[in-house]
C-alpha positions in Angstrom: 42.2 144.3 91.0 43.6 145.0 87.6 46.9 143.7 86.3 49.9 145.2 84.5 52.3 143.0 82.5 54.8 142.8 85.4 52.2 142.1 88.1 50.5 139.5 86.0 53.8 137.7 85.2 54.7 137.7 88.9 51.2 136.3 89.9 51.4 133.6 87.1 54.9 132.6 88.3 53.8 132.4 91.9 50.8 130.2 91.1 52.8 127.9 88.8 55.6 127.9 91.4 58.4 129.0 89.0 61.3 130.2 91.2 63.6 132.9 89.8 61.1 133.4 87.0 62.8 136.6 85.8 65.9 134.6 84.9 64.1 131.4 83.8 64.6 131.5 80.0 62.1 128.7 79.4 59.3 130.5 81.4 60.1 133.8 79.7 59.8 132.2 76.3 56.6 130.7 77.2 55.0 133.9 78.4 54.2 135.3 74.9 52.7 132.0 73.9 50.4 132.0 77.1 49.4 135.6 76.3 48.5 134.9 72.7 46.6 131.8 73.6 44.5 133.6 76.3 43.9 136.8 74.4 42.7 135.1 71.1 40.4 132.9 73.1 38.9 135.7 75.2 38.6 138.2 72.4 36.6 135.6 70.4 34.4 134.6 73.3 33.7 138.1 74.7 33.4 140.2 71.5 34.3 143.3 73.5 32.7 146.5 72.8 36.0 148.4 73.0 37.5 146.4 70.2 35.0 147.8 67.7 36.6 150.7 65.7 35.8 153.1 62.9 38.3 153.7 60.1 37.5 156.2 57.4 41.0 156.2 55.8 40.0 154.0 52.7 38.5 155.3 49.5 37.0 153.9 46.4 38.4 154.7 42.9 36.2 155.8 40.0 34.7 153.0 38.1 36.4 150.4 40.3 34.2 148.4 42.5 36.8 146.7 44.7 37.8 148.2 48.0 40.7 147.0 50.2 39.8 147.5 53.8 41.9 150.0 55.7 44.3 148.8 58.4 45.3 152.0 60.2 43.7 150.7 63.4 44.7 147.1 62.7 43.3 144.4 60.4 39.6 143.9 60.6 38.5 140.5 62.1 34.8 141.1 61.6 33.1 144.0 59.9 29.8 145.5 61.1 29.1 148.1 58.5 30.3 150.4 55.7 29.4 154.0 55.1 30.1 155.8 51.8 30.7 159.5 52.5 29.2 162.1 50.2 29.9 164.4 48.5 33.0 162.8 46.9 36.2 164.1 48.5 34.7 164.2 52.0 37.5 162.8 54.1 35.8 163.2 57.5 32.4 161.5 57.5 31.2 164.0 60.1 31.6 166.7 57.5 29.4 165.1 54.9 26.6 162.5 54.7 27.0 158.8 55.6 25.4 156.5 53.1 25.2 153.0 54.6 25.9 150.0 52.4 23.6 147.1 52.5 25.1 143.5 52.4 24.3 141.4 49.4 25.4 138.1 47.9 28.3 138.6 45.5 26.5 136.5 42.9 23.6 138.9 43.1 25.9 141.9 43.0 27.6 140.5 39.8 24.2 140.0 38.2 22.8 143.4 39.0 25.9 145.4 38.4 28.1 143.6 35.9 29.9 146.7 34.7 30.5 150.4 35.4 27.6 151.3 33.3 25.2 153.5 35.3 27.9 154.1 37.9 26.8 156.3 40.9 27.0 156.3 44.7 27.3 152.6 45.8 24.4 151.2 47.8 25.4 147.5 48.3 28.5 145.5 49.2 29.6 141.9 49.3 32.6 140.4 51.2 35.2 138.9 48.8 37.9 138.1 51.3 38.3 139.1 55.0 40.1 142.3 53.9 38.3 143.1 50.6 34.8 143.9 49.4 33.1 144.8 46.1 30.3 147.4 45.8 27.4 148.1 43.6 26.6 150.2 41.7 30.1 150.9 40.7 31.4 154.3 42.1 31.3 157.2 39.7 33.8 159.2 41.9 36.4 158.5 44.5 34.2 158.3 47.5 35.7 157.9 51.0 34.5 154.8 52.9 34.1 154.5 56.7 34.5 150.9 57.9 33.1 149.8 61.3 34.2 146.5 62.8 36.3 144.5 65.2 40.1 144.6 65.4 42.5 142.9 67.7 44.1 145.2 70.3 47.9 145.2 70.8 48.9 142.2 72.8 50.1 142.5 76.4 53.9 143.0 76.6 56.5 145.0 78.4 56.0 147.8 75.9 52.2 147.5 76.2 51.8 146.9 79.9 48.0 147.0 80.2 45.1 145.8 77.9 41.3 145.7 78.0 41.5 142.2 79.5 44.0 143.0 82.3 42.1 146.2 83.2 38.4 145.2 83.0 38.5 141.4 83.2 41.5 140.6 85.5 39.8 137.5 87.1 38.9 136.0 83.7 42.3 136.9 82.3 44.3 135.3 85.1 42.2 132.2 85.2 42.5 131.8 81.4 46.2 132.2 81.4 46.5 129.7 84.1 45.1 127.0 81.7 48.0 127.4 79.3 50.4 128.1 82.2 49.5 124.7 83.7 50.2 123.1 80.3 53.6 124.8 80.4 54.5 122.8 83.4 53.2 119.6 81.8 52.1 118.8 78.2 48.4 119.1 77.6 47.8 115.4 77.8 49.4 115.1 81.2 47.7 118.3 82.5 44.3 117.1 81.3 44.9 114.0 83.4 45.7 116.1 86.5 42.5 117.8 87.9 44.6 120.2 89.9 46.0 121.8 86.8 44.5 122.8 83.4 41.2 121.0 83.8 40.5 122.7 87.1 41.5 126.1 85.9 39.3 125.6 82.7 36.4 124.8 84.9 37.1 127.9 86.9 37.2 130.0 83.7 33.7 129.0 82.5 31.5 130.8 85.1 33.8 133.8 85.0 33.5 133.9 81.3 29.7 133.6 81.3 29.3 136.6 83.7 31.7 138.6 81.6 29.7 137.9 78.4 26.4 139.0 80.1 28.1 142.2 81.2 29.5 142.9 77.7 26.0 142.4 76.2 24.7 144.9 78.7 27.3 147.5 77.5 26.0 147.0 74.0 22.3 147.4 75.0 21.7 143.8 73.9 20.6 142.5 77.3 17.1 142.0 78.6 14.6 143.6 76.2 17.5 145.2 74.3 18.4 147.4 77.3 21.5 147.7 79.5 19.7 146.0 82.4 21.1 142.8 83.9 18.8 139.9 82.9 16.2 139.2 85.6 15.4 135.4 85.6 12.4 136.0 87.9 10.7 138.6 85.7 8.5 137.0 83.1 7.9 138.3 80.5 10.9 140.7 80.3 10.3 144.4 80.3 9.9 146.0 77.0 
């Protein structure tokens, strides 16, 4: 079954045996911390397909090689690709031509394209910070850039009662939140000494997480022989 914010909080309180949880200030204050701890862990581990977004709201400036990544869909955690849209002024990449940028070391980019001389449609890029790139050659016009990459979804809350995790991975979600939930009852050192709490829930999380990772790779056609098929351990070699 999937969870909503309210059904998950109720289930968590039941398993942690927190009576009158709705009026328990300490428990209510701990809930956002438990959510953040579980979400960050699972989003990093699973690399969910649905967290990959496309944002074409950024544009290069003439003879300026630096581009600040757009944040209309949230800050990018990991980028997967950049497309420069031509002709210049094309806001919607579907209305023009996508010109993929090829990653390059910033030192090489500095050496090959040290100035705006010979500016044209960029072909290469290098990461400078997590939210900034440089391109080469330098742009001769204000080209729109489509950025593809991973962003963090809005966290679970009263205002956002469902997420990818509570809808598609309810078992992994609940088990992971129980790890921090057990630590809420006792500090991490004490809970680690008690196999009935955080340690046992962490052990329960691992096989659930492994199966979820396999399923996520299947969604991305990165499973057996680069297909969406479930890996078949008996079949050797795998199908092409």
